[in-house]
BAGU-397534 format. One record per atom (N, C-alpha, C, O): x, y, z; residue number from 1; residue in three letters. Coordinates in nm, 4 decimals, decimal comma. Last residue first. Example, Ala and Ser with C-alpha at 12.3 -4.5 7.8 and 13.67 -1.06 7.14 Angstrom:
       px       py       pz num residuo
   1,2850  -0,2250   0,7080   2     SER
   1,3670  -0,1060   0,7140   2     SER
   1,2900   0,0030   0,7870   2     SER
   1,3409   0,1138   0,8039   2     SER
   1,3190  -0,5690   0,7800   1     ALA
   1,2300  -0,4500   0,7800   1     ALA
   1,3200  -0,3300   0,7800   1     ALA
   1,4236  -0,3319   0,8465   1     ALA
% end
This chain:
       px       py       pz num residuo
   2,2391  -3,4735   3,3057 101     GLU
   2,1430  -3,3771   3,3931 101     GLU
   2,0596  -3,3082   3,2606 101     GLU
   1,9716  -3,2243   3,2799 101     GLU
   2,3994  -3,7024   3,2238 100     ARG
   2,3040  -3,7633   3,2950 100     ARG
   2,2186  -3,6643   3,3442 100     ARG
   2,1257  -3,7019   3,4157 100     ARG
   2,5947  -3,5553   3,0554  99     ALA
   2,4777  -3,6446   2,9502  99     ALA
   2,3972  -3,6397   3,0900  99     ALA
   2,3063  -3,5574   3,0790  99     ALA
   2,6759  -3,2795   3,1958  98     ASP
   2,6930  -3,4271   3,2444  98     ASP
   2,5583  -3,4132   3,1506  98     ASP
   2,4663  -3,3313   3,1495  98     ASP
   2,7449  -2,9985   2,9771  97     VAL
   2,7131  -3,0721   3,1328  97     VAL
   2,7027  -3,1624   3,0997  97     VAL
   2,7114  -3,1813   2,9784  97     VAL
   3,0105  -2,7767   2,9216  96     PHE
   2,9798  -2,9319   2,8575  96     PHE
   2,8699  -2,9170   3,0215  96     PHE
   2,8953  -2,8593   3,1272  96     PHE
   3,1110  -2,3990   2,8641  95     ALA
   3,1196  -2,5214   2,9182  95     ALA
   3,0057  -2,6206   2,8758  95     ALA
   2,9130  -2,5775   2,8073  95     ALA
   3,0951  -2,2861   2,6763  94     GLN
   3,1771  -2,2325   2,7166  94     GLN
   3,2315  -2,3459   2,7806  94     GLN
   3,3460  -2,3901   2,7713  94     GLN
   3,1378  -2,1921   2,2700  93     ILE
   3,0884  -2,3335   2,4168  93     ILE
   3,2179  -2,2441   2,5065  93     ILE
   3,3241  -2,1876   2,4805  93     ILE
   3,0713  -1,9509   2,0749  92     ASP
   3,1966  -1,9830   2,1742  92     ASP
   3,1355  -2,1396   2,3167  92     ASP
   3,1076  -2,1347   2,4365  92     ASP
   2,9675  -1,9579   1,8136  91     ILE
   2,9422  -1,9755   1,9053  91     ILE
   3,0686  -2,0420   1,9611  91     ILE
   3,1388  -2,1356   1,9230  91     ILE
   2,9956  -1,7051   1,4990  90     THR
   3,1047  -1,8015   1,6050  90     THR
   3,0318  -1,8540   1,6984  90     THR
   2,9588  -1,7552   1,7059  90     THR
   2,9625  -1,4680   1,3559  89     GLN
   2,9563  -1,5442   1,3047  89     GLN
   3,0593  -1,7724   1,3993  89     GLN
   3,1234  -1,8733   1,3698  89     GLN
   2,9028  -1,2187   1,4565  88     THR
   3,0449  -1,2440   1,5562  88     THR
   3,0772  -1,3926   1,3932  88     THR
   3,1876  -1,4066   1,3407  88     THR
   2,6326  -1,1843   1,2570  87     ALA
   2,7796  -1,0392   1,2720  87     ALA
   2,9339  -1,1564   1,3194  87     ALA
   3,0341  -1,1741   1,2502  87     ALA
   2,5144  -1,3548   1,3331  86     LYS
   2,5712  -1,3181   1,1928  86     LYS
   2,7103  -1,2948   1,2002  86     LYS
   2,8222  -1,3394   1,1749  86     LYS
   2,4131  -1,2781   1,5850  85     VAL
   2,5164  -1,4177   1,5611  85     VAL
   2,5429  -1,3879   1,4723  85     VAL
   2,6634  -1,3693   1,4891  85     VAL
   2,4110  -1,0297   1,7806  84     ASN
   2,3584  -1,0300   1,6103  84     ASN
   2,4851  -1,1268   1,6108  84     ASN
   2,6036  -1,0970   1,6261  84     ASN
   2,3724  -0,8474   2,0279  83     ALA
   2,3551  -1,0184   2,0007  83     ALA
   2,2788  -1,0824   1,8836  83     ALA
   2,1725  -1,1431   1,8701  83     ALA
   2,4927  -0,5972   1,8881  82     ARG
   2,5742  -0,6735   2,0257  82     ARG
   2,5072  -0,8010   2,0770  82     ARG
   2,5678  -0,8666   2,1617  82     ARG
   2,2252  -0,5292   1,7977  81     LYS
   2,3923  -0,5136   1,7154  81     LYS
   2,4580  -0,6093   1,7927  81     LYS
   2,4745  -0,7185   1,7383  81     LYS
   2,1325  -0,4658   1,9919  80     ILE
   2,0122  -0,6030   1,8969  80     ILE
   2,1611  -0,5738   1,7992  80     ILE
   2,1581  -0,6514   1,7037  80     ILE
   2,2029  -0,3019   2,1905  79     ASP
   2,1690  -0,4356   2,2037  79     ASP
   2,1948  -0,5304   2,0849  79     ASP
   2,2570  -0,6366   2,0818  79     ASP
   2,2558  -0,0329   2,0234  78     GLU
   2,3502  -0,0791   2,0502  78     GLU
   2,2698  -0,2763   2,0195  78     GLU
   2,2694  -0,3477   1,9192  78     GLU
   1,9434  -0,0541   1,9530  77     ASP
   2,0141  -0,0497   1,8261  77     ASP
   2,1466  -0,1104   1,8651  77     ASP
   2,1882  -0,2067   1,8008  77     ASP
   1,7791  -0,1303   2,2426  76     THR
   1,8750  -0,0146   2,1921  76     THR
   1,8952  -0,1497   2,0617  76     THR
   1,8758  -0,2712   2,0653  76     THR
   1,5064  -0,2695   2,4250  75     LEU
   1,6202  -0,3126   2,3492  75     LEU
   1,6416  -0,2242   2,2331  75     LEU
   1,5631  -0,2218   2,1384  75     LEU
   1,2523  -0,3200   2,7036  74     VAL
   1,3363  -0,2325   2,5991  74     VAL
   1,5061  -0,2117   2,5457  74     VAL
   1,5981  -0,1572   2,6067  74     VAL
   1,0524  -0,5898   2,7753  73     VAL
   1,2274  -0,5297   2,7489  73     VAL
   1,2688  -0,4428   2,7385  73     VAL
   1,3854  -0,4596   2,7742  73     VAL
   0,7577  -0,5920   2,9079  72     PHE
   0,8133  -0,5636   2,7945  72     PHE
   1,0298  -0,4821   2,8321  72     PHE
   1,0873  -0,3852   2,8815  72     PHE
   0,4450  -0,6619   2,9844  71     GLN
   0,5909  -0,6404   3,0283  71     GLN
   0,6983  -0,6325   2,9415  71     GLN
   0,7005  -0,7462   2,8944  71     GLN
   0,1787  -0,7535   2,9133  70     GLU
   0,2648  -0,6211   2,8956  70     GLU
   0,3418  -0,5563   2,9876  70     GLU
   0,3286  -0,4502   3,0487  70     GLU
   0,3442  -1,1062   2,9490  69     SER
   0,1810  -1,0101   2,8648  69     SER
   0,1840  -0,8422   2,9165  69     SER
   0,2116  -0,8661   3,0341  69     SER
   0,5971  -1,1088   2,9368  68     GLU
   0,5013  -1,1399   3,0244  68     GLU
   0,3876  -1,0636   2,9426  68     GLU
   0,3889  -0,9543   2,8860  68     GLU
   0,8051  -1,0420   2,7316  67     TYR
   0,8569  -1,1389   2,8331  67     TYR
   0,7619  -1,1939   2,9554  67     TYR
   0,7953  -1,2755   3,0413  67     TYR
   0,8578  -0,8535   2,4972  66     GLU
   0,7934  -0,8701   2,5085  66     GLU
   0,7782  -1,0279   2,6645  66     GLU
   0,7023  -1,1161   2,6245  66     GLU
   1,1015  -0,6707   2,4340  65     TYR
   1,0796  -0,8010   2,3894  65     TYR
   0,9589  -0,7577   2,5066  65     TYR
   0,9638  -0,6607   2,5822  65     TYR
   1,1353  -0,3993   2,1567  64     ALA
   1,1607  -0,4054   2,2687  64     ALA
   1,0883  -0,5598   2,2781  64     ALA
   1,0257  -0,5992   2,1797  64     ALA
   1,1990  -0,0238   2,0100  63     LYS
   1,1717  -0,2036   2,0137  63     LYS
   1,2234  -0,2719   2,1578  63     LYS
   1,3068  -0,2312   2,2387  63     LYS
   1,0354   0,2041   1,9757  62     ALA
   1,1354   0,1835   2,0412  62     ALA
   1,0967   0,0207   2,0237  62     ALA
   0,9858  -0,0328   2,0258  62     ALA
   0,8847   0,5891   1,8673  61     ILE
   0,9024   0,3812   1,8491  61     ILE
   1,0582   0,3607   1,8507  61     ILE
   1,1531   0,4177   1,7970  61     ILE
   0,9507   0,8127   1,8024  60     ASN
   0,9170   0,7993   1,9208  60     ASN
   0,8554   0,6216   1,9434  60     ASN
   0,7937   0,5700   2,0366  60     ASN
   1,0393   0,8487   1,5240  59     GLU
   1,1346   0,8222   1,5998  59     GLU
   1,1054   0,8661   1,8001  59     GLU
   1,1795   0,9151   1,8854  59     GLU
   0,8278   0,7443   1,3914  58     TRP
   0,8965   0,6928   1,3627  58     TRP
   0,9813   0,7762   1,4906  58     TRP
   0,9517   0,7065   1,5877  58     TRP
   0,5075   0,9045   1,5880  57     ASP
   0,6543   0,8973   1,4020  57     ASP
   0,7038   0,7921   1,5170  57     ASP
   0,6718   0,7615   1,6318  57     ASP
   0,2180   0,7398   1,5874  56     VAL
   0,2858   0,7599   1,6457  56     VAL
   0,3876   0,7861   1,5624  56     VAL
   0,3925   0,7178   1,4601  56     VAL
  -0,2011   0,8063   1,6265  55     GLU
  -0,0469   0,7986   1,5793  55     GLU
   0,0651   0,7928   1,6208  55     GLU
   0,0627   0,8484   1,7306  55     GLU
  -0,3899   0,6866   1,8916  54     LYS
  -0,2591   0,8156   1,8206  54     LYS
  -0,2238   0,8142   1,7455  54     LYS
  -0,1129   0,8377   1,7933  54     LYS
  -0,4864   0,5011   2,0547  53     GLY
  -0,5104   0,4799   1,9449  53     GLY
  -0,4849   0,5983   1,9032  53     GLY
  -0,5907   0,6424   1,8582  53     GLY
  -0,4309   0,4484   2,3120  52     THR
  -0,4249   0,5529   2,3205  52     THR
  -0,4921   0,6292   2,2107  52     THR
  -0,5390   0,7428   2,2164  52     THR
  -0,3032   0,2229   2,3320  51     ARG
  -0,3771   0,2501   2,4838  51     ARG
  -0,4350   0,3910   2,4462  51     ARG
  -0,4868   0,4552   2,5375  51     ARG
  -0,1640   0,1672   2,0794  50     LYS
  -0,2410   0,0423   2,0816  50     LYS
  -0,3884   0,1175   2,2205  50     LYS
  -0,5084   0,0903   2,2196  50     LYS
  -0,0734   0,3570   1,8369  49     ASN
  -0,0484   0,3304   1,9246  49     ASN
  -0,1776   0,2846   2,0679  49     ASN
  -0,2526   0,3610   2,1286  49     ASN
  -0,0234   0,2944   1,5256  48     VAL
  -0,0854   0,3413   1,6192  48     VAL
  -0,0539   0,3053   1,7821  48     VAL
  -0,0007   0,1980   1,8106  48     VAL
   0,1194   0,3728   1,1944  47     ARG
   0,1704   0,3515   1,3671  47     ARG
   0,1087   0,4514   1,4528  47     ARG
   0,1253   0,5716   1,4735  47     ARG
  -0,0521   0,2155   0,9010  46     THR
   0,0157   0,4086   1,0692  46     THR
   0,0309   0,3248   1,1219  46     THR
  -0,0214   0,2135   1,1154  46     THR
   0,0765   0,0329   0,6884  45     TYR
   0,0420   0,0933   0,8142  45     TYR
   0,0427   0,1655   0,8095  45     TYR
   0,1148   0,2308   0,7341  45     TYR
   0,0244   0,1403   0,2967  44     GLY
   0,1054   0,1066   0,3851  44     GLY
   0,0309   0,0571   0,5917  44     GLY
  -0,0922   0,0582   0,5938  44     GLY
  -0,0698  -0,0961   0,0063  43     ILE
  -0,1349   0,0409   0,0799  43     ILE
   0,0072   0,0456   0,2024  43     ILE
   0,0894  -0,0456   0,1938  43     ILE
   0,0442  -0,0318  -0,3525  42     PRO
   0,0577  -0,0856  -0,2383  42     PRO
   0,0227   0,0331  -0,0849  42     PRO
   0,0528   0,1501  -0,0612  42     PRO
  -0,1688  -0,0142  -0,6148  41     TRP
  -0,0390   0,0454  -0,5280  41     TRP
  -0,0257  -0,0079  -0,4330  41     TRP
  -0,1344  -0,0612  -0,4107  41     TRP
  -0,4262  -0,0182  -0,7506  40     PHE
  -0,3050  -0,1744  -0,7713  40     PHE
  -0,1826  -0,1148  -0,7186  40     PHE
  -0,0792  -0,1569  -0,7706  40     PHE
  -0,5884   0,2111  -0,7722  39     ASP
  -0,4527   0,2687  -0,8666  39     ASP
  -0,3825   0,0279  -0,8753  39     ASP
  -0,3249  -0,0317  -0,9663  39     ASP
  -0,7794   0,1106  -0,6353  38     ARG
  -0,8584   0,1806  -0,7588  38     ARG
  -0,7341   0,2696  -0,7941  38     ARG
  -0,7521   0,3831  -0,8381  38     ARG
  -0,7649  -0,0514  -0,4614  37     ARG
  -0,8207  -0,1090  -0,5591  37     ARG
  -0,8723  -0,0610  -0,6617  37     ARG
  -0,9507  -0,1054  -0,7456  37     ARG
  -0,4755  -0,1115  -0,3173  36     ASP
  -0,5908   0,0273  -0,3774  36     ASP
  -0,5939  -0,0340  -0,4774  36     ASP
  -0,5089  -0,0701  -0,5588  36     ASP
  -0,3289  -0,4288  -0,2026  35     LEU
  -0,3823  -0,2791  -0,3215  35     LEU
  -0,4250  -0,1766  -0,2475  35     LEU
  -0,4091  -0,1617  -0,1264  35     LEU
  -0,1532  -0,6707  -0,0034  34     MET
  -0,2204  -0,5376   0,0430  34     MET
  -0,2120  -0,4075  -0,0921  34     MET
  -0,1274  -0,3181  -0,0943  34     MET
  -0,0272  -0,9639  -0,0861  33     THR
   0,0453  -0,7846  -0,0735  33     THR
  -0,0907  -0,6776  -0,1332  33     THR
  -0,1171  -0,6303  -0,2437  33     THR
   0,0467  -1,2567   0,0779  32     LEU
   0,0100  -1,1746  -0,0236  32     LEU
   0,0149  -1,0056  -0,0425  32     LEU
   0,0998  -0,9487   0,0261  32     LEU
   0,2210  -1,5359   0,0954  31     ASP
   0,2216  -1,3848   0,1062  31     ASP
   0,1537  -1,3209   0,0321  31     ASP
   0,1849  -1,3158  -0,0868  31     ASP
   0,1399  -1,8603   0,1403  30     LEU
   0,1283  -1,7343   0,0271  30     LEU
   0,1498  -1,6043   0,0970  30     LEU
   0,0565  -1,5790   0,1732  30     LEU
   0,3049  -2,1235   0,2817  29     GLY
   0,2282  -2,0220   0,3090  29     GLY
   0,2405  -1,9045   0,2177  29     GLY
   0,3493  -1,8469   0,2152  29     GLY
   0,4823  -2,2915   0,4012  28     HIS
   0,4562  -2,3068   0,2573  28     HIS
   0,2769  -2,2178   0,2192  28     HIS
   0,1780  -2,2523   0,1545  28     HIS
   0,7649  -2,2731   0,6067  27     SER
   0,6380  -2,2118   0,6330  27     SER
   0,6273  -2,2919   0,3923  27     SER
   0,7110  -2,3190   0,3062  27     SER
   0,8749  -2,5697   0,7762  26     THR
   0,8713  -2,4844   0,6830  26     THR
   0,7652  -2,3711   0,6288  26     THR
   0,6556  -2,4242   0,6109  26     THR
   1,1048  -2,5911   1,0403  25     GLU
   0,9788  -2,5975   0,9617  25     GLU
   1,0217  -2,4723   0,8558  25     GLU
   1,0993  -2,3779   0,8406  25     GLU
   1,3801  -2,5578   1,1397  24     ALA
   1,2788  -2,7543   1,1313  24     ALA
   1,1088  -2,7260   1,0672  24     ALA
   1,0203  -2,8103   1,0525  24     ALA
   1,6077  -2,3780   0,9280  23     ALA
   1,4992  -2,4189   0,9752  23     ALA
   1,4172  -2,5821   1,0020  23     ALA
   1,4008  -2,6780   0,9266  23     ALA
   1,9345  -2,4490   0,9899  22     TYR
   1,9122  -2,4453   0,8607  22     TYR
   1,6679  -2,4853   0,9911  22     TYR
   1,6302  -2,5683   1,0738  22     TYR
   2,2477  -2,3427   1,0277  21     LEU
   2,1933  -2,3749   1,0488  21     LEU
   1,9877  -2,3513   0,9508  21     LEU
   1,9464  -2,2610   0,8781  21     LEU
   2,6088  -2,4859   1,0068  20     ARG
   2,4611  -2,4424   0,8959  20     ARG
   2,3367  -2,4668   1,0519  20     ARG
   2,3341  -2,5542   1,1385  20     ARG
   2,9046  -2,4850   1,1131  19     VAL
   2,8107  -2,5509   1,1468  19     VAL
   2,6796  -2,4838   1,0881  19     VAL
   2,6491  -2,3956   1,1684  19     VAL
   3,2743  -2,6021   1,1559  18     PRO
   3,1983  -2,5293   1,0306  18     PRO
   3,0133  -2,5664   1,0683  18     PRO
   2,9855  -2,6848   1,0491  18     PRO
   3,4709  -2,6687   1,4512  17     ILE
   3,3667  -2,6892   1,3566  17     ILE
   3,2680  -2,6294   1,2873  17     ILE
   3,1669  -2,5988   1,3505  17     ILE
   3,7248  -2,5851   1,6168  16     HIS
   3,6074  -2,5323   1,5188  16     HIS
   3,5318  -2,6373   1,3843  16     HIS
   3,5524  -2,6562   1,2644  16     HIS
   3,8796  -2,6534   1,8550  15     VAL
   3,8345  -2,6982   1,7803  15     VAL
   3,7197  -2,6107   1,7057  15     VAL
   3,6220  -2,5779   1,7729  15     VAL
   4,0711  -2,5458   2,0679  14     LEU
   4,1944  -2,5617   1,9650  14     LEU
   4,0249  -2,6464   1,8218  14     LEU
   4,0626  -2,6872   1,7119  14     LEU
   3,8174  -2,4238   2,2544  13     GLY
   3,9365  -2,4354   2,2350  13     GLY
   3,9971  -2,4237   2,1208  13     GLY
   3,9934  -2,3170   2,0595  13     GLY
   3,5257  -2,4391   2,0798  12     PHE
   3,5474  -2,4590   2,1885  12     PHE
   3,7456  -2,5785   2,1989  12     PHE
   3,7822  -2,6939   2,1764  12     PHE
   3,2592  -2,3242   1,7661  11     SER
   3,4225  -2,3673   1,9101  11     SER
   3,4546  -2,3881   2,0699  11     SER
   3,3877  -2,3386   2,1607  11     SER
   3,0662  -2,3334   1,5593  10     ILE
   3,1028  -2,3615   1,6791  10     ILE
   3,3128  -2,3960   1,7596  10     ILE
   3,4157  -2,4610   1,7783  10     ILE
   3,0504  -2,1573   1,2782   9     ALA
   3,1116  -2,2226   1,3861   9     ALA
   3,0944  -2,2883   1,4258   9     ALA
   3,0912  -2,3810   1,3448   9     ALA
   2,8179  -2,0318   1,0159   8     GLY
   2,9157  -2,0063   1,1001   8     GLY
   2,9493  -2,1420   1,1814   8     GLY
   2,8786  -2,2392   1,1545   8     GLY
   2,5049  -1,9536   0,9052   7     LYS
   2,5619  -2,0421   0,9397   7     LYS
   2,7313  -1,9751   0,9585   7     LYS
   2,7538  -1,8651   0,9079   7     LYS
   2,1937  -1,9588   0,9131   6     TRP
   2,2407  -1,8982   0,9945   6     TRP
   2,3876  -1,9671   0,9473   6     TRP
   2,3667  -2,0875   0,9624   6     TRP
   1,9753  -1,9995   0,7401   5     LEU
   1,9042  -1,9286   0,8645   5     LEU
   2,0506  -1,8841   0,8831   5     LEU
   2,0596  -1,7618   0,8722   5     LEU
   1,9886  -2,1802   0,4297   4     ILE
   2,0065  -2,1480   0,5271   4     ILE
   1,9901  -2,0517   0,6693   4     ILE
   2,0966  -2,1117   0,6844   4     ILE
   1,6741  -2,2943   0,2439   3     LYS
   1,7007  -2,1741   0,3329   3     LYS
   1,7855  -2,1970   0,4446   3     LYS
   1,7329  -2,2276   0,5517   3     LYS
   1,6755  -2,6257   0,1003   2     GLN
   1,6104  -2,5523   0,2237   2     GLN
   1,6763  -2,4037   0,2477   2     GLN
   1,7855  -2,4349   0,2950   2     GLN
   1,5989  -2,7113  -0,2105   1     MET
   1,6367  -2,6677  -0,1150   1     MET
   1,6707  -2,6180  -0,0167   1     MET
   1,7239  -2,5130  -0,0525   1     MET
% end
């Protein structure tokens, strides 16, 4: 059985329709963990600025969406929280489009 990505409802007016969202594709890949051959313990990654090559501390890291090559919109934790559909569990329909469009 496929994993449910999101479970909630679509609502418009007094109509409330339960919805389950599934992925259109299923990955059959194998996720592997890289280990240190000396003690077989997982290894970590260093966060490096791709332009300067210098290591970046966690407090200097921002989350962003790249909408064009090297063009970013920075998102705050509050932006991400407000956009979290899982938290609201509903999708509100504002209007319908004519079927001919």
